[in-house]
ZAMARGU-4260 file (C-alpha; in steps of 0.2 Angstrom, whole numbers, plus 5000, padded with zeros to 4 digits):
<rodrens>
0) 5282/5067/4984 | 5270/5078/4995 | 5264/5086/4977 | 5262/5067/4971 | 5254/5062/4987
5) 5239/5078/4984 | 5239/5072/4966 | 5233/5054/4972 | 5220/5060/4984 | 5212/5074/4970
10) 5209/5058/4958 | 5201/5049/4974 | 5191/5062/4978 | 5185/5065/4957 | 5183/5046/4959
15) 5170/5048/4974 | 5163/5063/4965 | 5161/5051/4948 | 5152/5039/4957 | 5134/5038/4951
20) 5118/5034/4959 | 5106/5019/4952 | 5087/5022/4948 | 5076/5009/4944 | 5066/5014/4932
25) 5051/5005/4920 | 5052/5006/4899 | 5041/5022/4899 | 5042/5035/4916 | 5033/5053/4915
30) 5044/5070/4913 | 5038/5074/4934 | 5042/5055/4939 | 5060/5055/4935 | 5062/5075/4941
35) 5055/5065/4958 | 5065/5051/4957 | 5081/5063/4956 | 5077/5073/4967 | 5076/5089/4957
40) 5067/5104/4952 | 5053/5098/4935 | 5063/5114/4929 | 5079/5109/4930 | 5074/5095/4918
45) 5064/5099/4905 | 5079/5115/4902 | 5088/5099/4899 | 5077/5091/4888 | 5077/5106/4879
50) 5096/5107/4876 | 5093/5089/4869 | 5079/5095/4857 | 5065/5085/4866 | 5051/5098/4868
55) 5042/5090/4884 | 5031/5094/4895 | 5028/5087/4915 | 5013/5077/4910 | 5023/5067/4893
60) 5031/5051/4894 | 5049/5047/4891 | 5056/5033/4883 | 5072/5022/4890 | 5083/5026/4880
65) 5082/5045/4881 | 5079/5045/4901 | 5094/5037/4903 | 5104/5051/4892 | 5096/5064/4901
70) 5098/5055/4918 | 5116/5052/4913 | 5120/5072/4916 | 5113/5072/4933 | 5126/5058/4938
75) 5111/5045/4938 | 5114/5026/4932 | 5097/5020/4922 | 5093/5000/4925 | 5075/4994/4919
80) 5064/4989/4930 | 5051/4977/4929 | 5036/4987/4924 | 5014/4982/4928 | 5013/4982/4909
85) 5028/4970/4907 | 5019/4959/4923 | 5003/4958/4914 | 5009/4951/4896 | 5018/4938/4905
90) 5002/4933/4912 | 4989/4937/4896 | 5003/4925/4888 | 5004/4911/4900 | 4982/4912/4900
95) 4984/4910/4880 | 4989/4893/4877 | 4981/4876/4875 | 4961/4874/4879 | 4963/4895/4882
100) 4943/4902/4877 | 4936/4920/4876 | 4936/4926/4892 | 4926/4943/4898 | 4934/4959/4900
105) 4939/4965/4916 | 4937/4986/4918 | 4939/4999/4931 | 4933/5012/4931 | 4944/5026/4939
110) 4946/5046/4939 | 4944/5062/4952 | 4930/5059/4968 | 4913/5065/4964 | 4914/5067/4942
115) 4902/5052/4943 | 4911/5033/4946 | 4898/5029/4956 | 4884/5036/4948 | 4887/5029/4929
120) 4893/5012/4936 | 4876/5013/4946 | 4864/5018/4931 | 4874/5004/4920 | 4870/4991/4934
125) 4852/4999/4933 | 4849/4991/4915 | 4862/4979/4912 | 4865/4967/4927 | 4872/4953/4920
130) 4859/4937/4917 | 4844/4947/4920 | 4846/4948/4938 | 4841/4964/4947 | 4844/4970/4964
135) 4854/4961/4979 | 4867/4970/4976 | 4879/4970/4991 | 4883/4987/4996 | 4898/4983/5002
140) 4904/4971/4985 | 4919/4980/4975 | 4914/4970/4959 | 4900/4968/4948 | 4896/4960/4928
145) 4885/4967/4914 | 4876/4961/4898 | 4878/4969/4883 | 4873/4960/4866 | 4876/4944/4874
150) 4894/4949/4881 | 4899/4948/4898 | 4909/4964/4906 | 4915/4963/4923 | 4919/4981/4932
155) 4927/4983/4948 | 4919/4998/4959 | 4932/5014/4960 | 4952/5013/4963 | 4951/5024/4976
160) 4944/5006/4986 | 4956/4997/4998 | 4955/4982/4988 | 4959/4990/4975 | 4973/4999/4981
165) 4980/4986/4991 | 4981/4974/4973 | 4989/4990/4965 | 5001/4994/4977 | 5008/4972/4976
170) 5011/4976/4955 | 4993/4966/4952 | 4988/4966/4935 | 4970/4963/4936 | 4963/4974/4924
175) 4959/4975/4906 | 4953/4989/4903 | 4955/5008/4909 | 4941/5021/4912 | 4946/5036/4917
180) 4927/5046/4921 | 4930/5065/4921 | 4917/5078/4922 | 4913/5089/4906 | 4909/5103/4918
185) 4926/5102/4931 | 4937/5096/4919 | 4956/5089/4922 | 4961/5085/4941 | 4974/5079/4952
190) 4967/5062/4952 | 4963/5060/4935 | 4979/5062/4933 | 4984/5051/4944 | 4972/5039/4936
195) 4981/5041/4917 | 4997/5036/4923 | 4990/5019/4931 | 4982/5015/4915 | 4998/5022/4905
200) 5011/5009/4916 | 5000/4997/4916 | 4999/4999/4898 | 4978/4993/4897 | 4968/5002/4883
205) 4961/5018/4891 | 4942/5025/4885 | 4936/5041/4891 | 4919/5044/4897 | 4914/5061/4899
210) 4902/5062/4910 | 4886/5076/4918 | 4885/5083/4901 | 4867/5084/4905 | 4873/5100/4915
215) 4871/5117/4909 | 4887/5123/4913 | 4898/5109/4903 | 4913/5111/4893 | 4916/5097/4882
220) 4930/5106/4872 | 4938/5111/4885 | 4941/5094/4893 | 4947/5085/4879 | 4961/5100/4878
225) 4966/5093/4893 | 4966/5076/4889 | 4975/5082/4874 | 4987/5090/4886 | 4988/5072/4898
230) 4995/5064/4882 | 4978/5055/4876 | 4972/5068/4864 | 4955/5064/4856 | 4950/5053/4838
235) 4941/5069/4834 | 4958/5078/4837 | 4967/5069/4828 | 4972/5058/4841 | 4969/5038/4848
240) 4960/5042/4863 | 4941/5035/4863 | 4929/5049/4871 | 4912/5045/4875 | 4899/5060/4882
245) 4887/5049/4894 | 4875/5057/4906 | 4871/5044/4924 | 4855/5056/4925 | 4849/5051/4908
250) 4855/5036/4903 | 4864/5045/4885 | 4879/5038/4880 | 4879/5019/4891 | 4874/5011/4876
255) 4889/5016/4865 | 4900/5017/4879 | 4899/4997/4883 | 4897/4993/4864 | 4916/5003/4865
260) 4923/4993/4882 | 4917/4976/4868 | 4924/4983/4854 | 4942/4985/4863 | 4943/4970/4872
265) 4938/4959/4857 | 4954/4969/4849 | 4963/4962/4865 | 4960/4946/4861 | 4959/4942/4883
270) 4959/4921/4882 | 4958/4912/4899 | 4959/4894/4903 | 4942/4886/4912 | 4951/4871/4912
275) 4966/4876/4921 | 4967/4874/4942 | 4957/4890/4947 | 4968/4908/4951 | 4963/4924/4958
280) 4964/4938/4969 | 4954/4943/4985 | 4947/4960/4982 | 4937/4960/4998 | 4935/4952/5017
285) 4928/4951/5031 | 4920/4939/5045 | 4903/4938/5047 | 4899/4936/5065 | 4884/4921/5059
290) 4893/4916/5044 | 4912/4918/5048 | 4927/4923/5038 | 4923/4929/5019 | 4930/4934/5007
295) 4927/4940/4988 | 4937/4935/4976 | 4941/4939/4957 | 4945/4921/4947 | 4958/4926/4932
300) 4962/4907/4928 | 4955/4891/4927 | 4938/4887/4938 | 4932/4885/4956 | 4923/4875/4962
305) 4911/4871/4979 | 4923/4860/4988 | 4939/4861/4981 | 4953/4865/4993 | 4962/4884/4991
310) 4976/4893/4996 | 4974/4915/5000 | 4989/4918/5006 | 4994/4915/5025 | 4974/4908/5026
315) 4969/4891/5017 | 4952/4883/5017 | 4938/4871/5006 | 4924/4881/4998 | 4906/4879/5010
320) 4895/4889/4995 | 4900/4900/4981 | 4889/4916/4979 | 4889/4930/4963 | 4888/4947/4963
325) 4871/4949/4970 | 4871/4937/4982 | 4863/4921/4972 | 4873/4904/4975 | 4881/4897/4961
330) 4892/4880/4962 | 4907/4885/4951 | 4915/4900/4948 | 4924/4905/4930 | 4938/4919/4925
335) 4934/4937/4928 | 4920/4930/4937 | 4920/4944/4957 | 4914/4928/4972 | 4911/4928/4988
340) 4918/4912/4994 | 4915/4904/5010 | 4924/4889/5019 | 4941/4901/5024 | 4951/4894/5041
345) 4954/4913/5044 | 4951/4931/5035 | 4962/4934/5022 | 4974/4949/5018 | 4964/4957/5005
350) 4975/4959/4988 | 4980/4940/4993 | 4983/4926/4979 | 4971/4913/4977 | 4975/4896/4970
355) 4966/4881/4971 | 4973/4865/4979 | 4976/4847/4976 | 4968/4843/4995 | 4971/4848/5012
360) 4989/4846/5014 | 4995/4853/5000 | 4983/4869/5003 | 4992/4867/5023 | 5009/4864/5015
365) 5008/4880/5004 | 5000/4890/5019 | 5012/4885/5029 | 5028/4889/5016 | 5021/4907/5011
370) 5021/4908/5029 | 5042/4903/5029 | 5043/4917/5016 | 5036/4928/5027 | 5049/4928/5041
375) 5065/4929/5030 | 5069/4935/5012 | 5072/4919/5007 | 5069/4915/4988 | 5050/4917/4980
380) 5040/4900/4976 | 5032/4897/4957 | 5020/4905/4962 | 5022/4924/4973 | 5037/4934/4965
385) 5048/4940/4975 | 5045/4958/4974 | 5027/4951/4982 | 5032/4942/4995 | 5045/4955/5000
390) 5029/4967/5002 | 5017/4954/5010 | 5033/4954/5025 | 5031/4971/5026 | 5013/4972/5026
395) 5011/4962/5040 | 5024/4967/5051 | 5011/4982/5051 | 4999/4984/5067 | 4983/4990/5062
400) 4969/5001/5069 | 4953/4990/5065 | 4939/4998/5056 | 4921/4997/5051 | 4917/5013/5041
405) 4897/5019/5037 | 4895/5037/5026 | 4880/5043/5019 | 4886/5041/5002 | 4896/5031/4992
410) 4903/5049/4985 | 4908/5051/5005 | 4913/5034/5008 | 4924/5035/4991 | 4934/5052/4998
415) 4933/5047/5013 | 4945/5032/5008 | 4956/5041/4997 | 4961/5051/5010 | 4966/5037/5022
420) 4974/5031/5008 | 4987/5048/5009 | 4991/5044/5030 | 5009/5034/5026 | 5018/5024/5039
425) 5031/5009/5039 | 5022/5002/5057 | 5004/5007/5057 | 4989/5006/5045 | 4970/5007/5044
430) 4965/4990/5040 | 4946/4994/5035 | 4936/4979/5039 | 4919/4983/5032 | 4912/5000/5022
435) 4896/5005/5015 | 4883/5015/5013 | 4871/5018/5027 | 4865/5020/5044 | 4872/5006/5058
440) 4868/4990/5060 | 4866/4976/5073 | 4879/4967/5063 | 4892/4981/5063 | 4893/4979/5082
445) 4894/4961/5082 | 4908/4963/5068 | 4916/4973/5076 | 4915/4964/5092 | 4923/4949/5086
450) 4936/4959/5077 | 4943/4972/5091 | 4938/4984/5079 | 4927/5003/5079 | 4914/5009/5072
455) 4918/5026/5061 | 4903/5035/5052 | 4900/5050/5042 | 4884/5058/5042 | 4876/5041/5047
460) 4866/5037/5065 | 4864/5024/5079 | 4850/5021/5086 | 4846/5023/5104 | 4844/5005/5104
465) 4860/4999/5094 | 4870/5012/5107 | 4865/5004/5123 | 4870/4987/5111 | 4885/4992/5109
470) 4890/5001/5124 | 4885/4981/5131 | 4897/4973/5116 | 4909/4984/5121 | 4912/4992/5107
475) 4915/5011/5105 | 4905/5020/5089 | 4911/5039/5083 | 4903/5048/5074 | 4908/5063/5062
480) 4901/5077/5050 | 4915/5086/5044 | 4927/5071/5036 | 4944/5079/5039 | 4939/5081/5059
485) 4935/5060/5056 | 4952/5059/5048 | 4962/5068/5062 | 4952/5054/5073 | 4960/5041/5065
490) 4976/5047/5064 | 4974/5049/5081 | 4971/5032/5083 | 4987/5025/5075 | 4996/5038/5086
495) 4992/5027/5099 | 4996/5011/5095 | 5012/5016/5086 | 5027/5006/5097 | 5038/5021/5105
500) 5054/5022/5100 | 5068/5017/5110 | 5081/5034/5109 | 5099/5033/5113 | 5106/5049/5117
505) 5125/5052/5119 | 5128/5060/5139 | 5148/5062/5137 | 5166/5055/5137 | 5177/5049/5154
510) 5192/5039/5155 | 5196/5029/5173 | 5209/5035/5183 | 5208/5025/5197 | 5201/5006/5205
515) 5194/5008/5222 | 5183/4992/5223 | 5190/4979/5210 | 5178/4966/5206 | 5174/4949/5205
520) 5178/4937/5189 | 5163/4923/5195 | 5149/4937/5198 | 5135/4937/5184 | 5135/4953/5185
525) 5156/4963/5190 | 5151/4979/5206 | 5168/4990/5206 | 5169/5008/5211 | 5180/5018/5200
530) 5187/5034/5200 | 5186/5042/5180 | 5188/5060/5174 | 5176/5069/5162 | 5185/5074/5148
535) 5169/5079/5140 | 5148/5082/5142 | 5144/5075/5157 | 5139/5057/5166 | 5123/5057/5176
540) 5119/5044/5191 | 5109/5030/5182 | 5117/5033/5165 | 5121/5016/5154 | 5143/5014/5152
545) 5150/5008/5135 | 5169/5000/5142 | 5181/5002/5129 | 5200/4998/5129 | 5210/5001/5113
550) 5198/5012/5105 | 5186/4995/5104 | 5168/4992/5115 | 5171/4974/5126 | 5158/4977/5140
555) 5143/4989/5144 | 5136/4992/5162 | 5128/5005/5172 | 5131/5019/5185 | 5123/5014/5201
560) 5128/5025/5211 | 5138/5042/5209 | 5147/5056/5219 | 5159/5068/5215 | 5171/5077/5234
565) 5165/5062/5241 | 5145/5067/5243 | 5131/5060/5231 | 5126/5068/5215 | 5116/5066/5202
570) 5127/5072/5189 | 5147/5078/5185 | 5150/5089/5170 | 5166/5090/5160 | 5182/5095/5170
575) 5178/5086/5186 | 5182/5069/5193 | 5168/5057/5196 | 5167/5042/5210 | 5155/5030/5200
580) 5149/5011/5206 | 5149/5003/5191 | 5138/4986/5186 | 5142/4978/5170 | 5147/4965/5162
585) 5168/4966/5162 | 5182/4972/5174 | 5187/4990/5172 | 5205/4993/5170 | 5213/5011/5174
590) 5217/5018/5157 | 5198/5012/5152 | 5188/5026/5141 | 5170/5026/5145 | 5157/5031/5135
595) 5141/5038/5145 | 5124/5037/5138 | 5104/5032/5142 | 5086/5027/5131 | 5075/5033/5131
600) 5056/5027/5123 | 5048/5041/5113 | 5031/5043/5111 | 5033/5042/5090 | 5021/5052/5075
605) 5014/5048/5060
</rodrens>
């Protein structure tokens, strides 16, 4: 009989050991990412791959079937998750119905800090501004349009930008093509690899721009070798990746790059239906002291017109004014156009989905529905997916440290933002209301005054007059010369707004051995004096009590007074008797077990 029981126990243990953990995985996954998901070393995973005659390095991709077989060895079961690429394909299909027309491609320029992304875009804009417009490009505008051979191209400036990052995190799929910038004198860096990973996961075409080819220490072949090692073999190496050598300094290769973007976009057959209701995403937003809430949106489908009612997450409004990227007023915005809109009732969150509504009632109704979804995990509507809603719910619970960020150069600005994006917390976050290049202005101070933000500057100045104005408006200005000192200061600011955490500390356990003063059932709070034997730990004056009877918690209370040997004391240790003046919600009986504990508010850290 005993042997049979032991065998049954062993069988149950085996069942427990054989329970596999479930992981969500897209159609393809990088080797190092799969290792991270399974919490094993990359070398262990590669070793198992080799045993199965699969020779792949940490940066190569495994298809789902292969990953499933390998994961099984490590006691994991894989389930397919909806990838960014799948979501993008569904959207593309949605926009290619009857009435669909060719639209400009939306191109994101990605890569490592200081590899020349912004300089390259500046050079493109200098000679190819859409519609013959020149100048007037707002410093804090992150999307632009250029023309080449009669074809329009929309550029999203740098994935390090907060707006792009926010949308990427919510699974938005606003880009059609990625240009990955790699400096010829530096090669593939960690941020380059991250950019490659994102572009591959989204399954958007990739063009590599090898920059700084005017430099004496360029090494283009080294760059191509590293590209091949990251599964982006160049065409002249027998691969499929288009590589263009460019110099933002001399302009060499710019025309060829634009030609290749247009050719690649034509092959993709990018379309949208301008006759549909307008849809888009908020890529920037702030409040202007003079004109109120401002949002910069990228139109994905349909046509947005002045006078239209719209919803954008928890915000609604009626469009009073539309401006193109250079600040010129226009009366409608068509697919792939980045525009500034005025007329919202408040500032929308960056990454919010914008939708044209039939009227004010429809817009307000959509916002109410959105806010209702924020407060529960209810089902999604036809516009927002469940995953997106859950992410938004999480985001709206986060406390924000609002800042305006000014830097001496776009490169510095990008570097600071990318570092700030690495700060992780579920309860606090940095909210950049505005960022730009140049010295601090009166407008910056006014915006801070109206939004409760502070100004963070890097290698910039504020005149004595502005400093006095900021003091009058009770706006704090902080200027730094070292990026990491700036980041450390922001982290300290986030720590200050963290809600303290309530921590329970168990002190000890006692057993009631006598009742000296009985409580009254009619009273709102029961007041008693009992004698208890401290069986483990200790008991302290002011400690909280859980009253257990038959191993179940039946009530709670607090120790108002504590005695030992008929004398008032602060604490009584294990093995001693204690006289406890108790106040709580239940009448204690002899034989009850008392759990002594205390709760403290502890300041949390990032």
